[in-house]
N, C-alpha and C positions, 0 to 999 in steps of 0.2 A: 394857605401856605403852599400846597402842592401846585395849585394853579399858577402862582407867581413863579415857582421854580420851573414849571413847564414853559412859561413865557420867556424866562431868562435863557432857557435852552434854545428856543426859537431865535431869540436875538443873537445868541452866540453862533447859531447856524448861519444866519445871514451875514454876520461879520466875517466868519471863516470863508463862506462861499464867495462873497464879493471881493475879498482880498486874495482869492485863489489859494488859500492856505489849506492845502490838501490834508495834511496830517491833523491839523486842528479840527477840520470838518469830520474826518474819519473818527477822531477820538470821541465824538458825540454819540456814536453808534455802538450797539451791542455787537459782539463778535459774529453772531449769526443773523444780523439784521437783514431784512428784505426791503428791496426798493423796486417799485413799479413805475414805469414812465413810458408814455407813448413815443417820446423821442428815442428812448433806448430801443424800443421795438423797431423803429425805422432804421436806426443806425446799425443795430445788430439783430436782425430778424430771428436768428436762432435762439435768442433769449426769450422770445415772445413777450418782451417788455419787462422781464423780471430778473433781477440779480440778487444773489444771496451771499452774505458775508462781507467782511471788511475788505478783503482782497479784490473782490468783484466791484465793490463800490469805488475803491481807489482807482482801479483800471478805468471805470466808466467816467469818473470825474477828471482824471488825468487826461484822457482823450478829449473831453469837452474843453478843458482849460487850454490845452495845446492847440486845438482847432479854432477856438473862439476866444482869443486873448482879451477881447473887450466885453465878454459876457458878464453881466451884472443883473441883479434883481432889485427892484424898487418895491419895498413893502407898501401895500395899500391897506391891509387889515390882518390882525391876528386875533383869534378867538381860542381860548383854552378852557379845558376842564381838567379833571383829575387824571386823565389818562391819554389825552391827545391835544394837539394844537392844530387848528385849521388856519392855514396861511393863504392869503391872497397877495399876489405880487405881479409886477410887470417885468417880463423878460426883455432885457435890452441887449442888443448886439449891434455893433456898428454895421451900417449898410444892410440891415435887415429890418423888416417891419416889427414893431413892438408887439408882444403877445401877452395877453392876460392869462395868468396861470393860477390854479388852486392846488394846494398840496396839504396833505394830512400827515402829521408826524404822530405815530403811536409811541407813547413813552411809558416805560415801567421802571420804577425805582431809579429815576433820574437819568435814564439812558434811552436813546431812540432804538426801538426794536423793529419798527417798520415805517415806511414812508410810501405814499402813493401820490402821483402827480396826475392832474387832470387839466386838459386844455383842448381847444377845438381844432 
């Protein structure tokens, strides 16, 4: 049951992300959630790739959606257990080379408490 719930959170995550529905995306996260991303580190080096809290997440994704209006993720694999979802997807942006990405969502009591993005 928990595994299915975690998979449904991942599906909701992709739906919100791909529609650039910032508030729906943020609603999936805990107030003090942490997010690590190499892209974040490149764009905002002072973060060292880590942001904490809904306001920081909102600012990060708002910047991404505004800069990259064609940004979408194509799911290739989702694997879940009782406390996390491992997601593999292809990052698609018009006029950019596609990028294979892996991301882990840590979930507690039905809400994302941390996420970590990995790519080359």
